[in-house]
N, CA, C and O atoms as a Tinker XYZ file with bonds, in Angstrom:
   328  protein
     1  N    -14.921000   -1.638000   12.856000    73     2
     2  CA   -15.057000   -2.413000   11.618000    64     1     3
     3  C    -15.105000   -3.914000   11.960000    63     2     4     5
     4  O    -14.446000   -4.391000   12.885000    81     3
     5  N    -15.900000   -4.614000   11.184000    73     3     6
     6  CA   -15.936000   -6.061000   11.385000    64     5     7
     7  C    -14.784000   -6.731000   10.632000    63     6     8     9
     8  O    -14.191000   -6.140000    9.729000    81     7
     9  N    -14.479000   -7.961000   11.014000    73     7    10
    10  CA   -13.368000   -8.626000   10.312000    64     9    11
    11  C    -13.595000   -8.782000    8.827000    63    10    12    13
    12  O    -12.633000   -8.762000    8.059000    81    11
    13  N    -14.881000   -8.942000    8.380000    73    11    14
    14  CA   -15.164000   -9.022000    6.962000    64    13    15
    15  C    -14.831000   -7.702000    6.253000    63    14    16    17
    16  O    -14.283000   -7.697000    5.151000    81    15
    17  N    -15.173000   -6.586000    6.906000    73    15    18
    18  CA   -14.851000   -5.276000    6.312000    64    17    19
    19  C    -13.363000   -5.004000    6.263000    63    18    20    21
    20  O    -12.852000   -4.424000    5.304000    81    19
    21  N    -12.668000   -5.434000    7.319000    73    19    22
    22  CA   -11.220000   -5.277000    7.327000    64    21    23
    23  C    -10.586000   -6.127000    6.257000    63    22    24    25
    24  O     -9.647000   -5.681000    5.597000    81    23
    25  N    -11.077000   -7.363000    6.058000    73    23    26
    26  CA   -10.590000   -8.216000    4.972000    64    25    27
    27  C    -10.769000   -7.547000    3.629000    63    26    28    29
    28  O     -9.870000   -7.559000    2.788000    81    27
    29  N    -11.945000   -6.960000    3.433000    73    27    30
    30  CA   -12.238000   -6.323000    2.177000    64    29    31
    31  C    -11.283000   -5.139000    1.970000    63    30    32    33
    32  O    -10.754000   -4.957000    0.873000    81    31
    33  N    -11.059000   -4.329000    3.027000    73    31    34
    34  CA   -10.129000   -3.210000    2.925000    64    33    35
    35  C     -8.696000   -3.665000    2.621000    63    34    36    37
    36  O     -7.973000   -3.035000    1.849000    81    35
    37  N     -8.311000   -4.777000    3.253000    73    35    38
    38  CA    -6.954000   -5.278000    2.995000    64    37    39
    39  C     -6.810000   -5.756000    1.546000    63    38    40    41
    40  O     -5.763000   -5.566000    0.926000    81    39
    41  N     -7.873000   -6.379000    1.010000    73    39    42
    42  CA    -7.846000   -6.794000   -0.400000    64    41    43
    43  C     -7.668000   -5.600000   -1.308000    63    42    44    45
    44  O     -6.861000   -5.617000   -2.238000    81    43
    45  N     -8.453000   -4.539000   -1.018000    73    43    46
    46  CA    -8.402000   -3.320000   -1.822000    64    45    47
    47  C     -7.041000   -2.622000   -1.711000    63    46    48    49
    48  O     -6.505000   -2.102000   -2.690000    81    47
    49  N     -6.498000   -2.628000   -0.479000    73    47    50
    50  CA    -5.201000   -2.007000   -0.265000    64    49    51
    51  C     -4.072000   -2.774000   -0.995000    63    50    52    53
    52  O     -3.161000   -2.180000   -1.571000    81    51
    53  N     -4.170000   -4.070000   -0.946000    73    51    54
    54  CA    -3.172000   -4.876000   -1.677000    64    53    55
    55  C     -3.220000   -4.600000   -3.181000    63    54    56    57
    56  O     -2.185000   -4.474000   -3.836000    81    55
    57  N     -4.413000   -4.512000   -3.700000    73    55    58
    58  CA    -4.607000   -4.217000   -5.117000    64    57    59
    59  C     -4.063000   -2.813000   -5.514000    63    58    60    61
    60  O     -3.433000   -2.640000   -6.557000    81    59
    61  N     -4.335000   -1.835000   -4.641000    73    59    62
    62  CA    -3.850000   -0.462000   -4.903000    64    61    63
    63  C     -2.322000   -0.387000   -4.753000    63    62    64    65
    64  O     -1.674000    0.373000   -5.472000    81    63
    65  N     -1.747000   -1.157000   -3.836000    73    63    66
    66  CA    -0.323000   -1.169000   -3.678000    64    65    67
    67  C      0.359000   -1.765000   -4.894000    63    66    68    69
    68  O      1.397000   -1.270000   -5.332000    81    67
    69  N     -0.201000   -2.789000   -5.424000    73    67    70
    70  CA     0.353000   -3.419000   -6.647000    64    69    71
    71  C      0.215000   -2.472000   -7.843000    63    70    72    73
    72  O      1.128000   -2.393000   -8.665000    81    71
    73  N     -0.888000   -1.766000   -7.955000    73    71    74
    74  CA    -1.062000   -0.758000   -9.024000    64    73    75
    75  C     -0.027000    0.367000   -8.887000    63    74    76    77
    76  O      0.542000    0.836000   -9.873000    81    75
    77  N      0.196000    0.781000   -7.641000    73    75    78
    78  CA     1.157000    1.834000   -7.396000    64    77    79
    79  C      2.569000    1.375000   -7.781000    63    78    80    81
    80  O      3.332000    2.153000   -8.353000    81    79
    81  N      2.920000    0.140000   -7.478000    73    79    82
    82  CA     4.243000   -0.380000   -7.872000    64    81    83
    83  C      4.383000   -0.379000   -9.370000    63    82    84    85
    84  O      5.436000   -0.017000   -9.895000    81    83
    85  N      3.341000   -0.776000  -10.070000    73    83    86
    86  CA     3.386000   -0.762000  -11.530000    64    85    87
    87  C      3.528000    0.648000  -12.045000    63    86    88    89
    88  O      4.320000    0.889000  -12.956000    81    87
    89  N      2.784000    1.591000  -11.490000    73    87    90
    90  CA     2.911000    3.005000  -11.889000    64    89    91
    91  C      4.348000    3.508000  -11.709000    63    90    92    93
    92  O      4.894000    4.172000  -12.590000    81    91
    93  N      4.939000    3.193000  -10.587000    73    91    94
    94  CA     6.328000    3.649000  -10.368000    64    93    95
    95  C      7.283000    2.958000  -11.352000    63    94    96    97
    96  O      8.222000    3.595000  -11.829000    81    95
    97  N      7.070000    1.672000  -11.670000    73    95    98
    98  CA     7.929000    1.003000  -12.646000    64    97    99
    99  C      7.773000    1.697000  -14.002000    63    98   100   101
   100  O      8.752000    1.879000  -14.726000    81    99
   101  N      6.551000    2.080000  -14.339000    73    99   102
   102  CA     6.363000    2.790000  -15.602000    64   101   103
   103  C      7.007000    4.172000  -15.589000    63   102   104   105
   104  O      7.541000    4.632000  -16.598000    81   103
   105  N      6.949000    4.820000  -14.439000    73   103   106
   106  CA     7.614000    6.119000  -14.293000    64   105   107
   107  C      9.132000    5.989000  -14.464000    63   106   108   109
   108  O      9.744000    6.787000  -15.173000    81   107
   109  N      9.727000    5.012000  -13.833000    73   107   110
   110  CA    11.182000    4.791000  -13.925000    64   109   111
   111  C     11.654000    4.395000  -15.310000    63   110   112   113
   112  O     12.775000    4.713000  -15.706000    81   111
   113  N     10.786000    3.690000  -16.059000    73   111   114
   114  CA    11.191000    3.325000  -17.413000    64   113   115
   115  C     10.875000    4.433000  -18.414000    63   114   116   117
   116  O     11.268000    4.336000  -19.577000    81   115
   117  N     10.170000    5.491000  -17.986000    73   115   118
   118  CA     9.949000    6.585000  -18.899000    64   117   119
   119  C      8.583000    6.557000  -19.597000    63   118   120   121
   120  O      8.281000    7.439000  -20.401000    81   119
   121  N      7.778000    5.572000  -19.300000    73   119   122
   122  CA     6.437000    5.527000  -19.919000    64   121   123
   123  C      5.545000    6.619000  -19.350000    63   122   124   125
   124  O      4.844000    7.321000  -20.079000    81   123
   125  N      5.592000    6.746000  -18.015000    73   123   126
   126  CA     4.833000    7.830000  -17.318000    64   125   127
   127  C      5.782000    9.018000  -17.149000    63   126   128   129
   128  O      6.966000    8.834000  -16.863000    81   127
   129  N      5.272000   10.218000  -17.323000    73   127   130
   130  CA     6.119000   11.414000  -17.251000    64   129   131
   131  C      6.199000   11.986000  -15.845000    63   130   132   133
   132  O      7.137000   12.712000  -15.515000    81   131
   133  N      5.213000   11.657000  -15.017000    73   131   134
   134  CA     5.130000   12.212000  -13.625000    64   133   135
   135  C      5.026000   11.087000  -12.658000    63   134   136   137
   136  O      4.345000   10.091000  -12.905000    81   135
   137  N      5.721000   11.249000  -11.522000    73   135   138
   138  CA     5.625000   10.217000  -10.483000    64   137   139
   139  C      4.183000   10.174000   -9.945000    63   138   140   141
   140  O      3.505000   11.200000   -9.888000    81   139
   141  N      3.729000    8.991000   -9.558000    73   139   142
   142  CA     2.331000    8.874000   -9.085000    64   141   143
   143  C      2.144000    9.325000   -7.658000    63   142   144   145
   144  O      1.878000    8.491000   -6.793000    81   143
   145  N      2.271000   10.596000   -7.373000    73   143   146
   146  CA     2.186000   11.140000   -6.007000    64   145   147
   147  C      0.776000   10.985000   -5.457000    63   146   148   149
   148  O      0.621000   10.664000   -4.279000    81   147
   149  N     -0.263000   11.201000   -6.271000    73   147   150
   150  CA    -1.608000   11.131000   -5.801000    64   149   151
   151  C     -1.974000    9.713000   -5.368000    63   150   152   153
   152  O     -2.600000    9.519000   -4.326000    81   151
   153  N     -1.592000    8.750000   -6.149000    73   151   154
   154  CA    -1.867000    7.333000   -5.801000    64   153   155
   155  C     -1.096000    6.934000   -4.578000    63   154   156   157
   156  O     -1.607000    6.179000   -3.750000    81   155
   157  N      0.123000    7.416000   -4.433000    73   155   158
   158  CA     0.948000    7.088000   -3.277000    64   157   159
   159  C      0.346000    7.677000   -1.998000    63   158   160   161
   160  O      0.318000    7.026000   -0.954000    81   159
   161  N     -0.129000    8.904000   -2.099000    73   159   162
   162  CA    -0.775000    9.549000   -0.936000    64   161   163
   163  C     -2.035000    8.795000   -0.541000    63   162   164   165
   164  O     -2.325000    8.647000    0.646000    81   163
   165  N     -2.786000    8.319000   -1.527000    73   163   166
   166  CA    -4.010000    7.545000   -1.249000    64   165   167
   167  C     -3.662000    6.230000   -0.534000    63   166   168   169
   168  O     -4.322000    5.868000    0.440000    81   167
   169  N     -2.665000    5.537000   -0.993000    73   167   170
   170  CA    -2.228000    4.288000   -0.360000    64   169   171
   171  C     -1.759000    4.561000    1.066000    63   170   172   173
   172  O     -2.102000    3.825000    1.991000    81   171
   173  N     -0.979000    5.614000    1.237000    73   171   174
   174  CA    -0.501000    5.984000    2.556000    64   173   175
   175  C     -1.656000    6.294000    3.499000    63   174   176   177
   176  O     -1.655000    5.874000    4.656000    81   175
   177  N     -2.627000    7.019000    3.001000    73   175   178
   178  CA    -3.791000    7.351000    3.808000    64   177   179
   179  C     -4.569000    6.083000    4.241000    63   178   180   181
   180  O     -5.040000    5.988000    5.375000    81   179
   181  N     -4.685000    5.158000    3.351000    73   179   182
   182  CA    -5.405000    3.899000    3.640000    64   181   183
   183  C     -4.613000    3.108000    4.708000    63   182   184   185
   184  O     -5.209000    2.500000    5.597000    81   183
   185  N     -3.287000    3.120000    4.614000    73   183   186
   186  CA    -2.505000    2.431000    5.641000    64   185   187
   187  C     -2.725000    3.080000    7.035000    63   186   188   189
   188  O     -2.854000    2.384000    8.041000    81   187
   189  N     -2.763000    4.386000    7.061000    73   187   190
   190  CA    -2.985000    5.083000    8.319000    64   189   191
   191  C     -4.383000    4.752000    8.880000    63   190   192   193
   192  O     -4.545000    4.545000   10.083000    81   191
   193  N     -5.365000    4.707000    8.005000    73   191   194
   194  CA    -6.718000    4.363000    8.435000    64   193   195
   195  C     -6.797000    2.960000    9.065000    63   194   196   197
   196  O     -7.398000    2.771000   10.123000    81   195
   197  N     -6.177000    1.992000    8.388000    73   195   198
   198  CA    -6.195000    0.622000    8.917000    64   197   199
   199  C     -5.352000    0.484000   10.142000    63   198   200   201
   200  O     -5.632000   -0.359000   10.995000    81   199
   201  N     -4.334000    1.283000   10.255000    73   199   202
   202  CA    -3.496000    1.208000   11.432000    64   201   203
   203  C     -4.260000    1.592000   12.704000    63   202   204   205
   204  O     -3.952000    1.098000   13.788000    81   203
   205  N     -5.242000    2.462000   12.571000    73   203   206
   206  CA    -6.060000    2.876000   13.703000    64   205   207
   207  C     -7.114000    1.860000   14.127000    63   206   208   209
   208  O     -7.673000    1.936000   15.221000    81   207
   209  N     -7.373000    0.896000   13.221000    73   207   210
   210  CA    -8.379000   -0.119000   13.512000    64   209   211
   211  C     -7.827000   -1.130000   14.521000    63   210   212   213
   212  O     -6.632000   -1.425000   14.555000    81   211
   213  N     -8.744000   -1.645000   15.336000    73   211   214
   214  CA    -8.365000   -2.671000   16.320000    64   213   215
   215  C     -8.572000   -4.043000   15.672000    63   214   216   217
   216  O     -9.700000   -4.515000   15.533000    81   215
   217  N     -7.463000   -4.670000   15.279000    73   215   218
   218  CA    -7.559000   -6.004000   14.634000    64   217   219
   219  C     -7.344000   -7.063000   15.688000    63   218   220   221
   220  O     -6.240000   -7.213000   16.213000    81   219
   221  N     -8.384000   -7.789000   15.995000    73   219   222
   222  CA    -8.247000   -8.872000   17.018000    64   221   223
   223  C     -7.784000  -10.156000   16.403000    63   222   224   225
   224  O     -7.230000  -11.013000   17.091000    81   223
   225  N     -7.998000  -10.308000   15.120000    73   223   226
   226  CA    -7.638000  -11.550000   14.459000    64   225   227
   227  C     -6.134000  -11.528000   14.130000    63   226   228   229
   228  O     -5.639000  -10.571000   13.533000    81   227
   229  N     -5.430000  -12.566000   14.517000    73   227   230
   230  CA    -3.986000  -12.670000   14.284000    64   229   231
   231  C     -3.758000  -12.755000   12.785000    63   230   232   233
   232  O     -2.772000  -12.215000   12.283000    81   231
   233  N     -4.621000  -13.400000   12.081000    73   231   234
   234  CA    -4.455000  -13.518000   10.608000    64   233   235
   235  C     -4.525000  -12.147000    9.942000    63   234   236   237
   236  O     -3.713000  -11.840000    9.069000    81   235
   237  N     -5.465000  -11.341000   10.338000    73   235   238
   238  CA    -5.610000  -10.026000    9.757000    64   237   239
   239  C     -4.441000   -9.127000   10.121000    63   238   240   241
   240  O     -3.938000   -8.380000    9.281000    81   239
   241  N     -4.014000   -9.199000   11.364000    73   239   242
   242  CA    -2.819000   -8.405000   11.799000    64   241   243
   243  C     -1.567000   -8.812000   11.021000    63   242   244   245
   244  O     -0.785000   -7.962000   10.594000    81   243
   245  N     -1.388000  -10.136000   10.840000    73   243   246
   246  CA    -0.235000  -10.601000   10.124000    64   245   247
   247  C     -0.278000  -10.087000    8.641000    63   246   248   249
   248  O      0.722000   -9.626000    8.090000    81   247
   249  N     -1.457000  -10.195000    8.057000    73   247   250
   250  CA    -1.585000   -9.764000    6.678000    64   249   251
   251  C     -1.330000   -8.228000    6.527000    63   250   252   253
   252  O     -0.671000   -7.764000    5.596000    81   251
   253  N     -1.893000   -7.491000    7.495000    73   251   254
   254  CA    -1.663000   -6.027000    7.470000    64   253   255
   255  C     -0.190000   -5.724000    7.646000    63   254   256   257
   256  O      0.356000   -4.904000    6.908000    81   255
   257  N      0.466000   -6.357000    8.595000    73   255   258
   258  CA     1.897000   -6.098000    8.869000    64   257   259
   259  C      2.746000   -6.498000    7.669000    63   258   260   261
   260  O      3.759000   -5.849000    7.409000    81   259
   261  N      2.372000   -7.545000    6.922000    73   259   262
   262  CA     3.078000   -7.932000    5.739000    64   261   263
   263  C      2.993000   -6.842000    4.684000    63   262   264   265
   264  O      3.979000   -6.507000    4.028000    81   263
   265  N      1.750000   -6.278000    4.532000    73   263   266
   266  CA     1.557000   -5.197000    3.567000    64   265   267
   267  C      2.353000   -3.927000    3.968000    63   266   268   269
   268  O      2.903000   -3.239000    3.109000    81   267
   269  N      2.402000   -3.638000    5.255000    73   267   270
   270  CA     3.160000   -2.486000    5.745000    64   269   271
   271  C      4.638000   -2.686000    5.397000    63   270   272   273
   272  O      5.294000   -1.762000    4.917000    81   271
   273  N      5.161000   -3.892000    5.637000    73   271   274
   274  CA     6.565000   -4.179000    5.341000    64   273   275
   275  C      6.840000   -4.040000    3.825000    63   274   276   277
   276  O      7.862000   -3.485000    3.422000    81   275
   277  N      5.958000   -4.527000    3.039000    73   275   278
   278  CA     6.089000   -4.424000    1.558000    64   277   279
   279  C      6.098000   -2.955000    1.111000    63   278   280   281
   280  O      6.908000   -2.547000    0.278000    81   279
   281  N      5.181000   -2.180000    1.684000    73   279   282
   282  CA     5.074000   -0.766000    1.318000    64   281   283
   283  C      6.351000   -0.042000    1.790000    63   282   284   285
   284  O      6.855000    0.816000    1.065000    81   283
   285  N      6.862000   -0.347000    2.926000    73   283   286
   286  CA     8.055000    0.299000    3.438000    64   285   287
   287  C      9.247000   -0.052000    2.544000    63   286   288   289
   288  O     10.090000    0.806000    2.281000    81   287
   289  N      9.329000   -1.294000    2.077000    73   287   290
   290  CA    10.402000   -1.686000    1.174000    64   289   291
   291  C     10.329000   -0.930000   -0.145000    63   290   292   293
   292  O     11.336000   -0.459000   -0.674000    81   291
   293  N      9.112000   -0.829000   -0.657000    73   291   294
   294  CA     8.900000   -0.052000   -1.897000    64   293   295
   295  C      9.276000    1.411000   -1.695000    63   294   296   297
   296  O      9.934000    2.011000   -2.546000    81   295
   297  N      8.855000    1.987000   -0.564000    73   295   298
   298  CA     9.204000    3.419000   -0.353000    64   297   299
   299  C     10.701000    3.618000   -0.283000    63   298   300   301
   300  O     11.200000    4.614000   -0.806000    81   299
   301  N     11.430000    2.727000    0.331000    73   299   302
   302  CA    12.880000    2.819000    0.408000    64   301   303
   303  C     13.464000    2.740000   -0.993000    63   302   304   305
   304  O     14.326000    3.543000   -1.351000    81   303
   305  N     13.018000    1.809000   -1.764000    73   303   306
   306  CA    13.494000    1.607000   -3.135000    64   305   307
   307  C     13.187000    2.846000   -3.949000    63   306   308   309
   308  O     14.082000    3.374000   -4.609000    81   307
   309  N     11.973000    3.322000   -3.927000    73   307   310
   310  CA    11.579000    4.457000   -4.733000    64   309   311
   311  C     12.368000    5.729000   -4.329000    63   310   312   313
   312  O     12.768000    6.522000   -5.181000    81   311
   313  N     12.571000    5.889000   -3.051000    73   311   314
   314  CA    13.372000    7.016000   -2.587000    64   313   315
   315  C     14.808000    6.956000   -3.091000    63   314   316   317
   316  O     15.384000    7.979000   -3.462000    81   315
   317  N     15.381000    5.767000   -3.104000    73   315   318
   318  CA    16.742000    5.583000   -3.568000    64   317   319
   319  C     16.817000    5.881000   -5.071000    63   318   320   321
   320  O     17.755000    6.535000   -5.527000    81   319
   321  N     15.853000    5.414000   -5.824000    73   319   322
   322  CA    15.926000    5.561000   -7.271000    64   321   323
   323  C     15.624000    7.050000   -7.659000    63   322   324   325
   324  O     16.194000    7.572000   -8.617000    81   323
   325  N     14.755000    7.684000   -6.924000    73   323   326
   326  CA    14.466000    9.087000   -7.234000    64   325   327
   327  C     15.649000    9.933000   -6.850000    63   326   328
   328  O     15.620000   11.151000   -7.026000    81   327
């Protein structure tokens, strides 16, 4: 993948992660009746896909690692609340 494609994928992943967080917040408040397992699996799959990519740019690696840390924090929180 080119750096432009990786940047586009990171943008999309960040957007999907934020949507997933909102879905979980709605689930915990009772608005949604079912936990968003499908969306979570999709986000997890995208993380695995990007993890296999060779990112030579320090900026892209930093951005990806920041998203990984955020997702890990969310997973810990969601697991505790569930």
